[in-house]
C-alpha positions in Angstrom: 0.0 0.0 0.0 1.3 3.4 -0.9 1.5 6.3 1.5 1.6 10.0 0.8 5.4 10.1 0.2 5.1 7.3 -2.4 2.8 9.1 -4.7 3.8 11.2 -7.7 3.4 14.9 -7.7 1.4 16.4 -10.5 4.5 17.4 -12.4 6.1 14.0 -12.0 2.9 12.3 -13.1 2.7 14.6 -16.1 6.3 13.9 -17.1 5.8 10.1 -16.8 2.7 10.4 -19.1 4.7 12.5 -21.5 7.5 10.0 -21.7 5.0 7.1 -22.3 3.1 9.1 -25.0 6.3 9.9 -26.9 7.8 6.5 -26.6 8.6 5.2 -30.1 7.5 1.6 -30.6 10.6 -0.3 -31.7 8.6 -3.1 -33.2 7.3 -3.2 -36.8 3.6 -2.5 -37.4 3.1 -5.2 -40.1 4.7 -8.2 -38.5 1.4 -10.0 -37.9 -0.9 -8.4 -40.5 -2.7 -10.7 -43.0 -1.3 -8.7 -45.9 2.3 -9.5 -44.8 3.5 -12.1 -47.3 6.3 -13.4 -45.1 5.8 -17.0 -44.0 5.0 -17.5 -40.3 6.3 -20.7 -38.8 6.3 -20.5 -35.0 4.4 -22.0 -32.2 2.5 -20.5 -29.3 5.5 -20.8 -27.0 7.7 -18.7 -29.3 4.9 -16.2 -29.8 4.4 -15.9 -26.0 8.1 -15.5 -25.4 8.2 -12.8 -28.1 5.3 -10.8 -26.5 6.9 -11.2 -23.1 10.2 -9.8 -24.3 8.3 -6.8 -25.9 6.8 -5.9 -22.5 10.1 -6.5 -20.6 12.1 -4.4 -23.1 9.4 -1.6 -23.0 9.5 -1.6 -19.2 13.3 -1.4 -19.1 13.5 1.5 -21.6 10.7 3.5 -19.9 12.4 3.2 -16.6 15.7 4.4 -18.2 13.9 7.4 -19.8 12.3 8.3 -16.5 15.6 8.1 -14.7 17.2 10.4 -17.3 15.1 13.2 -15.8 16.9 12.8 -12.4 
């Protein structure tokens, strides 16, 4: 449970939101589109691992960008 000292100030919250909004997605838009002619040959485990790595990489990069403000 968070107490008063753990919460963001309005300025901090706005900065975090700004960082997230301007975060450039490093992954291609068309990788899983029906119109992509590339052959897909992977199983659910590989797909789940791929999605997990996307979230972990995003988390790491967002934390680094937030720390840059310090």
